[in-house]
Each structure stands twice: as C-alpha cells, then as structure tokens.
C-alpha positions in Angstrom: -83.6 167.7 44.7 -82.6 164.2 45.8 -86.0 163.6 47.4 -87.8 165.0 44.4 -85.6 162.7 42.1 -86.4 159.6 44.3 -90.3 160.5 44.3 -90.3 160.8 40.4 -88.5 157.4 40.2 -91.0 155.7 42.4 -94.0 157.3 40.5 -92.4 156.2 37.2 -92.0 152.6 38.4 -95.8 152.5 39.7 -96.9 153.9 36.1 -94.8 151.3 34.3 -96.2 148.5 36.7 -99.6 149.6 36.1 -99.1 149.6 32.3 -97.6 146.2 32.3 -100.6 144.9 34.4 -103.1 146.3 31.9 -101.2 144.9 29.0 -101.0 141.5 30.6 -104.6 141.4 31.3 -105.5 142.4 27.7 -103.3 139.7 26.3 -104.6 137.1 28.5 -108.2 137.6 27.9 -108.8 140.0 24.7 -112.4 139.1 24.3 -113.1 140.9 27.6 -112.0 144.1 25.8 -113.1 143.4 22.2 -116.5 141.9 21.4 -116.6 139.5 18.5 -118.1 140.9 15.3 -121.6 139.5 14.6 -122.4 137.6 11.5 -124.5 139.2 8.8 -126.7 137.1 6.8 -128.2 139.5 4.2 -126.9 139.6 0.7 -126.4 142.4 -1.9 -129.5 143.8 -3.8 -130.5 141.4 -6.6 -129.6 143.4 -9.7 -126.6 143.9 -12.1 -126.4 146.4 -15.0 -124.2 146.7 -18.0 -124.0 148.7 -21.2 -125.0 147.7 -24.6 -124.1 150.6 -26.8 -126.2 153.6 -25.5 -128.6 151.2 -23.7 -128.4 150.4 -19.9 -129.5 146.8 -19.4 -130.1 145.6 -15.8 -130.8 141.9 -14.8 -133.2 141.8 -12.0 -133.1 138.8 -9.7 -136.5 137.1 -9.1 -135.4 134.2 -7.0 -133.8 130.8 -7.1 -135.5 127.5 -7.6 -134.7 123.9 -8.5 -135.5 122.3 -12.0 -136.8 118.8 -11.5 -134.8 116.3 -13.7 -137.9 114.6 -14.4 -139.0 117.6 -16.4 -136.2 117.0 -18.9 -136.7 114.5 -21.9 -133.9 112.9 -23.7 -132.1 109.6 -24.6 -131.5 107.1 -21.9 -127.8 107.8 -22.3 -128.2 111.5 -21.7 -130.7 110.9 -18.8 -128.3 108.6 -17.1 -125.7 111.3 -17.5 -127.9 113.9 -15.9 -128.5 111.6 -13.1 -124.9 110.8 -12.4 -124.0 114.5 -12.7 -126.7 115.2 -10.1 -125.2 112.6 -7.8 -121.8 114.4 -8.0 -123.2 117.8 -7.8 -126.7 118.1 -6.2 -126.9 121.9 -7.1 -126.5 121.1 -10.8 -130.1 122.0 -11.6 -130.5 125.0 -9.2 -132.0 127.7 -11.5 -132.0 131.4 -11.0 -135.3 133.2 -12.4 -134.7 136.7 -13.9 -136.3 139.5 -15.8 -134.3 142.4 -17.4 -135.0 146.2 -17.6 -133.7 148.1 -20.6 -133.4 151.9 -20.2 -133.1 153.4 -23.7 -132.8 157.1 -22.5 -136.4 157.6 -23.8 -138.3 154.6 -22.3 -138.1 152.1 -19.4 -138.7 148.6 -20.9 -139.0 145.4 -18.9 -138.5 142.1 -20.6 -140.4 139.4 -18.7 -141.7 140.3 -15.2 -140.7 137.2 -13.1 -143.2 134.9 -11.1 -144.6 137.2 -8.5 -146.7 134.8 -6.3 -148.0 132.7 -9.1 -145.1 130.1 -9.2 -142.3 129.0 -7.2 -143.9 128.5 -3.7 -142.4 131.6 -2.2 -138.9 130.9 -3.7 -139.5 133.4 -6.5 -141.3 136.8 -6.7 -138.4 139.2 -6.0 -138.2 141.1 -9.1 -140.1 144.3 -8.0 -137.9 144.5 -4.9 -134.8 144.1 -7.2 -136.2 146.8 -9.4 -136.4 149.3 -6.5 -132.9 148.2 -5.4 -131.7 149.2 -8.8 -133.0 152.6 -8.4 -136.4 152.4 -10.2 -140.0 151.9 -9.3 -142.6 149.9 -10.9 -144.7 153.0 -11.7 -141.8 154.1 -14.1 -141.9 151.1 -16.5 -143.2 152.1 -19.9 -143.5 148.9 -21.7 -143.3 145.1 -20.8 -142.3 142.9 -23.6 -143.3 139.3 -22.7 -141.5 136.3 -24.3 -144.5 134.0 -23.4 -147.2 133.7 -20.8 -146.0 131.0 -18.6 -146.5 132.4 -14.9 -142.8 132.3 -14.2 -142.3 134.9 -16.9 -145.5 137.1 -16.3 -146.7 136.3 -12.7 -144.9 139.4 -11.6 -147.3 141.7 -13.6 -150.2 141.1 -11.4 -151.0 140.6 -7.6 -153.2 137.8 -6.5 -156.1 140.4 -5.9 -155.9 141.5 -9.4 -153.9 144.6 -9.2 -151.4 145.8 -11.8 -147.9 145.9 -10.5 -146.8 148.3 -13.4 -149.8 150.5 -13.7 -148.5 152.7 -16.3 -147.0 150.1 -18.6 -148.3 148.9 -21.8 -147.8 145.0 -22.1 -146.9 143.4 -25.6 -147.0 139.8 -26.5 -147.2 137.6 -29.7 -150.8 137.2 -30.9 -150.6 133.5 -31.2 -149.4 133.3 -27.5 -152.2 135.6 -26.2 -154.8 133.8 -28.4 -153.7 130.3 -27.0 -153.5 130.8 -23.5 -156.4 133.5 -23.0 -158.8 130.9 -25.0 -161.5 129.6 -22.8 -162.5 127.0 -25.5 -158.6 126.0 -25.6 -158.4 125.9 -21.9 -161.5 123.5 -21.5 -160.0 121.0 -23.8 -156.5 121.2 -22.3 -155.3 118.3 -20.0 -155.8 118.7 -16.4 -152.2 119.1 -15.5 -152.1 122.1 -17.9 -155.2 123.9 -16.5 -153.2 126.1 -14.0 -151.2 127.5 -16.7 -154.3 128.8 -18.6 -156.0 130.0 -15.4 -153.0 132.0 -14.2 -152.3 133.6 -17.6 -155.9 134.6 -17.8 -155.9 136.1 -14.3 -152.6 137.9 -14.8 -153.6 139.4 -18.1 -157.1 140.4 -17.2 -156.3 143.8 -15.4 -154.2 144.9 -18.1 -156.8 144.0 -20.7 -159.5 145.9 -18.9 -157.3 149.0 -18.7 -156.5 148.8 -22.6 -152.8 148.1 -21.7 -152.6 144.6 -23.5 -151.1 144.6 -26.9 -150.4 141.8 -29.3 -148.2 141.5 -32.4 -148.5 139.1 -35.2 -145.5 140.1 -37.6 -142.3 142.2 -37.4 -144.0 145.5 -36.6 -141.9 148.1 -34.8 -142.7 148.3 -30.9 -139.5 149.9 -29.8 -136.8 151.5 -31.8 -133.8 149.6 -32.1 -135.5 146.4 -31.1 -136.4 143.4 -33.4 -138.9 140.5 -32.7 -137.2 137.0 -33.0 -139.7 134.3 -33.4 -138.5 131.0 -31.5 -141.2 128.5 -31.9 -141.5 125.3 -30.2 -141.7 126.1 -26.4 -145.2 127.9 -26.7 -147.2 128.9 -29.6 -146.0 132.5 -29.8 -142.6 132.3 -27.9 -140.7 135.2 -29.0 -137.3 136.7 -28.3 -136.4 140.3 -28.4 -133.1 141.5 -29.9 -131.9 145.2 -28.9 -128.9 146.8 -30.9 -127.3 150.0 -30.3 -123.9 151.4 -31.6 -123.0 148.0 -33.2 -123.7 146.1 -30.1 -126.4 143.4 -29.6 -128.3 141.7 -26.9 -131.0 138.9 -27.3 -133.4 138.1 -24.6 -134.2 134.7 -25.6 -136.9 133.4 -23.2 -137.0 129.8 -22.7 -134.6 128.5 -25.4 -132.8 126.8 -22.4 -134.2 125.7 -19.2 -131.5 123.6 -17.6 -128.5 125.5 -18.6 -125.7 122.9 -17.6 -127.6 120.1 -19.5 -129.1 121.7 -22.6 -126.2 123.5 -23.7 -124.1 120.4 -23.8 -127.1 118.3 -25.1 -129.4 120.7 -27.2 -131.4 117.7 -28.2 -132.7 117.4 -24.6 -136.3 119.1 -24.2 -138.5 120.0 -21.5 -141.9 118.9 -20.6 -143.0 122.5 -20.7 -142.2 122.5 -24.5 -145.7 122.3 -26.2 -143.9 121.3 -29.4 -140.7 119.5 -28.3 -139.7 118.6 -31.8 -139.9 122.3 -32.9 -138.3 123.5 -29.6 -135.3 121.2 -30.3 -135.1 122.4 -33.8 -135.2 126.0 -32.9 -132.4 125.4 -30.4 -130.2 123.6 -33.0 -130.6 126.5 -35.4 -130.1 129.3 -33.0 -127.2 128.1 -30.8 -124.5 127.8 -33.6 -125.6 131.3 -35.0 -125.1 133.0 -31.6 -121.9 131.2 -30.9 -120.5 132.3 -34.4 -121.8 135.9 -34.0 -120.6 136.2 -30.2 -123.9 137.7 -29.4 -124.6 138.8 -25.8 -127.4 136.7 -24.3 -129.8 137.6 -21.6 -130.9 134.4 -20.0 -134.1 134.2 -17.7 -133.2 130.7 -16.4 -129.5 130.4 -15.6 -127.2 128.6 -13.3 -125.3 132.0 -13.0 -126.0 135.6 -11.8 -125.7 137.8 -13.6 -127.4 135.6 -16.3 -125.6 137.5 -19.1 -123.1 135.8 -21.3 -122.0 134.5 -24.7 -122.1 130.9 -26.1 -118.8 128.9 -27.1 -118.8 126.0 -29.3 -117.4 122.9 -27.2 -117.4 119.5 -28.7 -120.9 118.5 -29.9 -122.6 121.1 -27.7 -121.8 124.6 -26.3 -120.3 126.1 -23.0 -121.4 129.2 -21.3 -118.9 132.2 -21.0 -120.5 134.4 -18.3 -120.2 138.2 -18.1 -117.4 138.8 -15.6 -118.9 140.7 -12.6 -117.6 144.2 -11.8 -118.6 147.0 -9.4 -117.5 149.7 -12.0 -120.0 151.2 -14.5 -118.2 150.9 -17.9 -118.7 154.2 -19.8 -116.8 152.8 -22.9 
C-alpha cells in the first residue's frame, strides 16, 4: 500500500507540473492560443422603418454625397459663417440622399426613387438595394410619387439602358413639372449648364411614358387614400410635397425644401443654385417652417445630415433646429 501511495503521489506531482507549465505558456504568449478577431468593414443595411398610424414608413438609404458650399446663395455674413463652420467641421455639408417607402396595407408607395446612376458619380444609387434589404422588391412597388424631376430624386426609376427599375409601378408627378422638364422647346432654350437636367429627366421618364405608366396631376385630385398634395413652389415649376395621415398622425415628405440642413434651418433665407425661382423658394421655406414647428409634424427629408432622415422642427432663435427620430431596433406597435 505504501508503494502505491508513493506512485500516486509522484503521478499527481507530474500532472500538477504539466498543468503549471501549460498555464505558464498560455499566459506568456496568449496569441499563440487565440487568434485576434478580424475587423469587419461592412455596415448595416440602409433602411429604417417606423409607424405613422397604420402606415409603415421606411427610409431607404441611397448614398452620401457632399453639398458644395458654392451651391448656396446668401448674404456675405451668412456665407462667411458657412465658410468658418466648414473650417471647424469639414463634414458639415455631407448630405445623405434618401427615398421613402410607404406601406398602407393595400399599396406599396415609393416617394422619390434616389439617383440611380444618373447623379452622384457612384456615391449614390443604393436605394434599390436598401429596398431589398428592407424585405421588398422593386416589382412589388405599386406607385411612385415624385416630388420633382431632378435626377437625384428620379434617377433610380430607370437604368442607363432604358429599363424600368419598378416595372409594375405607376409614376405620378405634377403636370407643371412634367411639362417643363420634358419639353424639347424649353430644353432647347435652357442654358448649357442646365441641359443635363433636361436630358436626364427625359431619358428617365421615357420608358414609363411608353408603357402608359406616367401620370400627371394639376390640382388636388386624390391619388392615394389618406394622402394630400402639398404644392411647394420655387425649387422647380411643379415641386410638390406629399402629406400622409393615419389615425391622427401625419408625416410630410417635403422634397427639396432644404438642401443643406445645417445651414438653411438656421438661415431659411439662404437658397441653392438649383432653385429655379430663388425668391419663391425662400418664401415657401419661410411660410412652411414655422407651421411645421408649431404643429410638430413628422418630416421625411430626402437630403439630410442624419440617418434616419426623419424628425421634427423646433424654433431656435431666428431659425430652427432639427430634432431627429431616435433610433431603435424595436418595432413600435403602439
């Protein structure tokens, strides 16, 4: 029995020594036992959805660009302020381009379609991919409501070789807007710098016109139940917003009321060179912003410094501040 006891003691000591040696080796060089985790450079899919009454509203990321400060028009004091702010924050004029999907339970409605390959030099054009990430397909879209015919809002409708991205959708746009941009006579008289806007609008609209899917409106005729047309003159001849209401809640898709959010909310008098009638565009903004701030309307913004580009206006001094929707990963059923 004594021999067995000595043998067990020696074996136990050898086991203990082996364990100590193994632990010492692990502590001394842990990387040999556990490889470093690789970095991941992909981001989450570009969509965010929320409820407005019974409506499901989904913001669809199209890409991020930079708004050139030379595209803004304002007083010398205001523009000097922009230059100083840009020096302090070089990303102040970074702008997210977005379209919006409204699921009414009966119809799937897209408000603006992003740039596709018609604008942005490759920085934009992700809307169709964001749509798929959100669980839908372009073939499921029933209606596209267009705020205006600048290519960063309608380029996503059509491929460069003339195919409809949303083959089953009917497209609606203000008659004044369609008549202006699709007119060969007006295009021929337009300045050279404006020619690409006419050319892209005509090419983008063509396959929908050919298919009988291009429709215009000139008044307040109903297109979708629970939706009102909101004329927003100045930016383009038929610039139109769309206001949806459900169960006492309202959301306004306001098109290009604001291009550079962090400038024009504080200085509503500042306009953009893309505004065809800059006086009217500034007047529309001065009339609309206080109304939206006082009524606390939810706003969907196609050009924003934030994603999701959904929020409310708050009066702040002589201008306004933006109160963005707080991100949540929970679908709110209330």
